[in-house]
C-alpha positions in Angstrom: 0.0 0.0 0.0 1.4 3.4 -0.9 2.2 5.9 1.7 -0.2 8.4 0.3 -3.1 5.9 0.4 -2.2 4.9 4.0 -2.1 8.6 5.0 -5.5 9.2 3.2 -7.1 6.3 5.1 -5.7 7.5 8.4 -6.9 11.0 7.9 -10.3 9.9 6.6 -10.7 7.5 9.6 -10.0 10.4 12.0 -12.6 12.6 10.2 -15.2 9.9 10.3 -14.6 9.3 14.0 -14.8 13.1 14.7 -18.0 13.3 12.7 -19.6 10.5 14.7 -18.6 12.1 18.0 -19.8 15.6 17.0 -23.2 14.2 15.9 -23.5 12.4 19.2 -22.9 15.6 21.1 -25.2 17.7 18.9 -28.1 15.2 18.9 -27.6 14.0 22.5 -28.1 10.5 21.1 -25.4 7.8 20.8 -24.1 7.5 17.3 -22.3 4.3 16.4 -18.6 4.8 15.6 -17.6 4.0 12.0 -16.2 0.5 11.4 -12.4 0.3 11.3 -12.7 -0.6 7.6 -14.9 2.4 6.7 -12.1 4.7 5.6 -10.5 1.9 3.5 -13.8 1.3 1.8 -14.3 5.0 1.0 -10.7 5.3 -0.4 -11.3 2.2 -2.5 -14.5 3.6 -4.0 -12.9 6.9 -4.8 -10.0 5.2 -6.6 -12.3 3.0 -8.8 -12.6 4.2 -12.4 -15.9 5.7 -13.4 -18.0 3.9 -15.9 -17.3 5.2 -19.4 -14.0 6.8 -18.4 -10.8 5.7 -20.0 
């Protein structure tokens, strides 16, 4: 795995965790934390080629 991809996954994971914590504070309701694999899945989707693109 490239260093840039690993850095992107780490940063995105931190953003997803912060988002869940902030939504929990704002709503007063527990918000489930993202799965450890969530950031990896998002990075993978972003890297997939779009249909019709070459």
